[in-house]
C-alpha positions in Angstrom: 168.9 132.0 1.8 171.4 128.9 0.9 174.2 128.7 3.4 177.8 128.7 1.9 180.1 125.2 3.6 183.3 124.9 2.6 182.7 122.0 0.6 180.7 123.6 -1.9 183.5 126.3 -1.7 185.9 123.2 -2.8 183.7 121.9 -5.1 182.8 124.7 -7.4 183.8 124.3 -10.9 186.4 126.5 -12.1 184.2 126.9 -15.6 181.3 128.6 -13.6 184.0 130.9 -11.2 185.4 131.9 -14.9 182.2 132.9 -16.0 181.0 134.8 -13.2 184.4 136.5 -13.1 183.4 137.3 -17.0 181.1 139.6 -15.9 178.2 136.9 -15.6 177.7 138.5 -11.7 175.8 141.5 -10.7 177.9 142.4 -8.1 181.0 141.5 -10.0 179.8 143.6 -13.1 179.5 146.6 -10.5 182.6 145.9 -8.9 184.5 146.2 -12.5 182.6 149.0 -13.7 185.1 150.9 -11.8 189.1 151.0 -12.5 190.4 148.7 -9.5 193.6 150.3 -7.7 197.0 149.7 -8.4 197.4 146.4 -6.4 200.2 146.6 -3.5 202.2 143.7 -3.1 205.1 142.3 -0.5 207.2 139.2 -0.4 208.9 136.6 1.5 211.8 134.8 0.1 215.5 133.9 0.3 216.4 137.5 -0.5 213.6 139.3 1.1 211.2 139.9 4.6 208.2 141.2 3.9 209.2 143.8 1.3 207.3 145.6 -0.9 207.5 144.1 -4.3 206.5 145.2 -7.7 203.6 143.4 -9.4 201.7 144.1 -12.8 198.9 146.2 -13.0 194.9 145.1 -13.4 194.1 144.4 -17.3 190.5 143.6 -18.5 190.2 139.9 -18.7 189.7 138.5 -22.3 187.3 135.4 -21.6 187.9 132.4 -19.6 191.9 131.7 -19.2 193.6 129.1 -21.1 196.3 128.7 -18.4 195.5 127.6 -14.8 194.1 130.5 -12.6 193.3 131.8 -9.4 189.6 132.5 -9.5 188.5 135.3 -6.5 184.8 135.2 -6.2 183.7 138.1 -3.3 180.2 137.3 -3.9 181.5 133.8 -1.7 182.0 134.5 1.6 182.7 133.1 4.7 183.5 133.2 8.5 184.9 136.7 9.7 188.6 137.1 11.0 189.2 137.8 15.0 193.1 138.0 14.8 196.2 136.8 14.9 198.9 136.4 17.7 200.4 134.1 20.5 200.4 132.8 23.9 201.9 134.8 26.9 202.6 131.9 28.9 204.6 132.7 32.3 208.0 132.0 30.3 207.3 134.8 27.4 205.9 137.2 30.2 208.7 136.2 32.4 211.4 136.8 29.4 209.7 139.6 28.4 210.3 141.3 32.1 213.6 140.7 32.1 214.2 143.3 29.4 216.2 146.5 30.0 212.5 148.8 29.6 213.5 150.5 26.0 214.2 146.7 24.4 211.0 145.2 25.8 208.8 148.0 24.8 210.7 147.6 21.6 210.0 143.8 20.8 206.4 144.0 22.0 205.7 147.2 19.5 207.1 144.9 16.9 204.7 142.4 17.8 201.9 144.3 18.5 201.9 147.4 17.5 200.4 149.3 14.1 204.0 149.3 12.8 205.0 145.7 13.4 202.7 142.5 13.3 199.8 143.9 14.8 198.8 140.8 16.9 195.8 141.2 18.4 194.7 137.8 20.0 196.7 136.9 23.1 196.3 133.6 25.3 197.0 132.9 28.6 197.5 130.3 30.9 195.3 130.0 34.1 198.1 128.9 36.3 201.3 126.9 35.1 201.5 125.6 32.0 205.0 123.3 31.1 206.3 126.9 29.4 206.5 128.1 33.1 209.2 128.7 35.6 207.4 126.6 38.3 204.2 124.2 38.7 201.9 126.6 40.2 197.9 127.2 40.5 195.7 129.6 42.2 194.6 127.3 45.3 198.0 125.5 46.0 198.3 123.3 48.5 197.8 119.3 49.6 194.5 119.3 51.4 191.6 119.9 50.0 189.7 123.9 49.8 186.4 123.5 48.2 185.7 126.7 49.3 188.3 128.7 47.9 189.5 130.2 50.9 193.4 130.1 50.0 192.9 131.5 46.3 195.8 134.1 45.4 197.0 135.3 42.1 200.2 136.9 43.4 202.1 135.0 41.4 200.5 136.8 38.2 200.7 140.2 39.6 205.2 140.0 39.3 205.5 139.6 35.6 202.3 138.1 34.0 199.7 141.0 34.6 202.1 144.1 34.2 203.1 142.5 30.9 199.2 141.8 29.1 198.8 145.6 30.7 201.8 146.4 28.5 200.3 144.9 25.5 197.2 146.3 25.6 198.2 150.1 25.8 200.6 148.8 22.7 197.3 147.1 21.5 194.1 148.4 23.0 192.1 145.3 20.9 194.1 142.6 22.4 191.6 139.8 22.4 192.8 137.5 25.4 191.7 133.8 25.9 192.9 131.7 28.6 193.1 128.0 29.2 194.4 125.5 32.6 196.7 122.9 32.2 195.8 121.5 35.2 193.3 122.5 38.2 194.9 122.3 41.5 196.4 119.4 42.4 193.8 118.3 45.7 191.1 118.4 42.7 192.7 115.5 41.2 192.9 111.5 41.1 197.0 111.3 42.5 196.8 115.1 43.7 199.4 115.9 41.6 199.0 118.8 38.5 201.6 116.4 36.6 198.9 114.6 35.1 196.0 112.3 36.3 192.5 112.8 35.9 189.9 115.8 37.1 187.4 114.1 40.2 184.0 114.9 39.7 183.5 116.0 43.5 185.1 119.3 42.9 183.2 120.2 39.6 181.3 122.9 41.9 184.5 124.4 43.5 186.4 124.4 39.8 184.0 126.5 38.4 183.7 128.9 41.4 187.8 128.4 40.8 187.5 130.1 37.0 184.6 132.7 38.2 187.5 134.2 40.8 190.1 134.1 38.0 188.1 135.8 35.7 186.7 138.7 38.3 190.2 139.1 39.5 192.1 139.6 36.2 189.3 142.1 35.2 190.1 143.9 38.8 193.4 144.3 37.6 192.6 145.6 34.5 192.8 142.4 32.1 189.4 141.0 30.6 189.6 137.6 29.5 187.2 137.4 26.5 186.9 133.2 26.2 188.0 130.4 28.1 188.4 126.5 27.6 188.5 124.5 30.5 190.9 122.6 30.0 194.0 122.9 27.2 194.2 119.3 25.5 191.6 117.3 26.5 192.9 113.9 25.7 196.3 113.6 27.2 198.4 113.7 30.4 201.6 113.6 29.2 203.1 110.6 31.1 202.5 113.0 34.2 205.3 114.9 33.5 203.9 118.1 33.0 201.2 119.9 34.2 198.1 118.3 32.7 194.7 116.5 33.2 192.6 114.3 31.6 188.9 115.3 31.0 186.6 112.5 29.2 184.3 113.5 27.1 182.0 113.2 29.1 183.2 114.8 32.4 183.9 117.9 29.8 180.5 118.3 28.7 178.8 117.8 32.2 181.0 120.7 34.0 180.3 123.1 31.2 176.4 122.3 31.3 175.8 121.7 35.1 178.5 124.2 36.3 180.9 126.5 34.5 177.8 127.9 32.1 175.7 128.0 35.2 178.1 130.3 37.5 178.9 132.5 34.4 175.4 133.3 34.0 175.1 133.7 38.2 178.6 135.8 37.8 176.6 138.1 34.8 179.7 137.2 33.2 180.1 137.5 29.7 182.9 135.0 28.8 182.5 132.7 26.4 183.5 129.0 26.6 185.2 127.3 24.2 185.2 123.2 23.7 188.3 121.0 23.5 191.3 123.3 22.9 193.4 119.9 21.2 193.8 118.3 18.2 192.2 118.1 15.0 191.5 114.3 15.3 189.0 114.4 18.2 186.6 116.0 15.6 184.0 113.2 16.4 184.3 114.0 20.2 183.0 117.7 19.5 180.3 116.7 17.4 179.0 114.4 20.3 179.4 116.9 22.6 177.6 119.3 20.7 174.9 117.0 19.9 173.6 117.9 23.8 171.4 120.8 23.8 172.7 121.6 27.2 176.5 121.9 26.2 175.4 123.6 22.5 173.6 126.3 25.3 176.8 127.1 26.9 179.3 127.0 24.2 180.3 129.5 21.6 182.9 127.7 19.7 185.6 125.3 19.2 189.6 125.8 19.8 191.9 123.6 18.1 195.2 122.5 18.0 196.9 121.0 14.7 199.5 118.5 15.9 197.3 115.6 14.4 195.0 114.7 11.7 194.4 117.3 9.5 192.5 120.8 9.3 189.7 119.4 7.7 188.5 118.3 10.7 187.2 122.0 11.5 184.6 121.6 8.2 183.3 118.8 9.6 182.3 120.5 12.8 181.4 123.6 10.9 179.2 122.1 8.8 177.3 119.8 11.3 177.4 123.4 13.8 177.3 126.3 11.5 176.5 128.6 14.5 179.4 127.8 16.4 182.6 129.4 15.8 186.4 127.9 15.5 189.4 129.0 16.6 193.3 127.9 16.0 194.8 128.4 19.5 197.7 126.5 19.6 201.1 125.5 17.3 204.3 126.7 17.2 207.6 126.2 16.1 210.2 123.3 17.0 213.2 124.0 18.5 215.2 121.0 16.7 214.0 121.9 13.4 217.1 123.0 11.1 214.3 126.0 9.5 213.5 127.5 12.2 214.2 130.8 10.9 213.4 130.2 7.3 210.3 128.0 6.9 208.0 130.8 6.2 206.5 129.1 3.3 205.7 126.0 5.2 203.8 128.2 8.0 202.3 130.5 5.4 200.5 127.3 3.8 199.5 126.0 7.0 197.8 129.2 8.0 195.8 129.2 4.1 194.5 125.6 4.8 193.6 126.7 8.7 191.7 130.0 7.1 189.8 128.1 4.8 188.6 125.7 7.7 186.7 128.2 8.9 189.0 129.7 12.0 188.5 132.9 12.8 192.1 133.5 14.6 195.7 131.9 14.5 197.6 131.8 17.6 201.4 130.6 18.3 202.6 129.1 20.8 205.2 130.9 23.0 205.5 134.6 22.2 209.4 134.6 22.9 211.7 132.3 24.4 215.0 131.8 24.7 217.5 129.9 22.3 217.1 126.6 24.1 213.4 127.1 24.8 213.1 127.9 27.9 212.1 128.9 30.5 210.4 125.1 30.4 209.5 122.6 32.8 207.9 120.5 30.6 209.6 117.6 28.4 208.9 119.6 25.3 211.4 121.7 23.7 209.8 124.3 20.9 210.8 128.1 20.1 209.1 131.6 20.0 207.7 133.2 17.5 211.1 135.1 18.7 214.0 133.8 20.2 216.0 136.2 23.1 219.2 135.3 23.6 220.4 135.0 27.0 223.5 136.2 26.5 223.9 138.3 23.6 220.1 139.7 24.1 220.0 139.4 20.7 216.4 139.2 18.9 215.8 136.4 15.8 212.7 136.0 13.7 211.2 132.6 13.5 210.0 132.1 9.8 206.9 131.9 11.5 207.0 135.5 12.3 207.6 136.2 8.5 204.6 133.9 8.0 202.3 135.6 10.4 203.6 139.0 8.7 201.6 138.0 5.7 198.3 137.9 7.2 198.4 140.1 10.5 199.9 142.9 8.8 197.6 143.0 6.4 194.0 141.5 7.2 192.0 143.3 9.5 189.9 142.2 12.2 186.2 141.3 11.1 187.5 140.7 7.5 185.6 137.7 5.6 187.5 135.3 4.0 186.6 134.7 0.6 186.2 132.3 -2.1 189.7 131.7 -4.2 189.2 128.8 -6.7 192.2 127.5 -8.6 194.2 123.9 -8.1 198.1 124.0 -8.1 201.0 122.0 -7.1 203.0 123.4 -3.4 201.2 126.4 -3.9 198.5 127.4 -1.8 195.9 131.0 -1.5 193.5 132.5 0.1 191.5 135.3 -0.5 189.9 137.9 2.2 187.9 140.9 1.7 188.7 143.9 4.7 186.4 145.7 6.3 187.4 148.7 4.9 186.6 147.7 1.4 189.8 146.2 0.5 191.0 142.6 -0.7 193.9 140.4 0.5 195.1 137.6 -1.8 198.1 135.3 0.2 200.1 133.1 -2.0 202.4 130.6 -0.5 204.7 128.7 -3.2 206.8 126.0 -1.9 207.4 124.9 -5.3 209.5 125.9 -8.3 209.4 130.3 -9.4 206.5 130.2 -11.5 203.9 133.0 -13.0 200.5 132.8 -11.8 197.8 134.7 -13.0 194.8 135.8 -10.6 191.3 137.1 -11.6 189.1 139.1 -10.0 186.0 140.9 -11.1 186.3 140.7 -15.0 190.4 141.8 -15.2 193.3 139.8 -14.3 197.1 139.9 -13.4 199.8 138.0 -13.3 202.2 137.8 -10.3 205.7 136.5 -10.1 206.4 133.9 -7.5 210.3 133.2 -6.2 210.8 129.3 -4.8 210.1 129.0 -1.5 208.3 132.5 -1.2 205.1 134.1 0.6 203.6 137.1 -1.2 199.9 138.9 -0.1 198.7 141.1 -2.7 196.4 144.5 -1.2 193.8 146.0 -3.5 190.5 148.1 -3.5 
């Protein structure tokens, strides 16, 4: 059977799709034979926050549309969805641990619970990141310790592991994955966690370091289902935060000769993801996956959205369609004046990510304070939510409200389906949930407008406010 690609998705003629929607496809004829359910809809705009909104009922589509329309084609399916979530950094877990128990439980329920955002993917750090109270690792010391006799996870037992356990009590479907910002300093050139590069002579010890971390977390009730070998492999951040440079050949060699075999030897089913860095490094990924020994051990690629464009993920997918795509970092800027209201920008970004094969969207820092703290690094960000250090008031970001239009409605194992139609300042993405319901998310950064949507030989019109996100759900 011919494989669908995102390029074929984008290049499909609207005329062909319109013909299918008008009963040309056997599948669509079957869908249209039964009445589509009343559409439920929610909108976020200047006056609403994920509020129920009225839309017209489905009606029989009378031939091809004479006006631009969004054509939804469920016959074209793409990747399945793992979920949405954020990073449980040292900083986020510490702030949560400092809250009064009722307040913490309420916030976690809002972010993870069935009546909240339903976050189901959590990123954790193997040792400290820049968003930590201190720079630490699990084998601290100035002298080399290749046998890892000093290995200890005592730091994480104070508030990180308890927070992760509480989170998965609220949402038992939590999928945790982890990344290191730096190996222990004694494994690196320069001897410091702050910048520098990994030394090849310690690859074996570092692979065992990963095994000890995974087995230690599992003993504490937390199963880490995937790891990356390094957060942001191509930068040392000028030595101002925990970071490590990993040359392309070093990352490939570590995975194929040490990390993958160590997981096999220890019977660990934890997945390995490449890169954990920006779109513009897609060529590096293609080179690495072209090595059969690397290809054998890698489940997929982790991407950040700070440099380059999301179609890089499609380039890699088209070259290696059996490897999965994960979007693992991106969050609000502390200096952005629209921190609490840029929902349409984020929702448009999410739509582009999903239309380029990503199985998850994970923000950076679940919660921080109003200063973007605790933070030992040079960059100041904000969390999905802000917990004021004095008033304890919770401020929800624009990214939070964008997530609501996806994570509250899209279920794990939903599939992205084709949606066609080119509009200025309007992004759209469609999915089919495992229960057979359909989702369409519309992100309108332009002027107020009416948009026609066509599905299975039927049509409806949606009124979109300026700078708004609207999610439709039907079956």
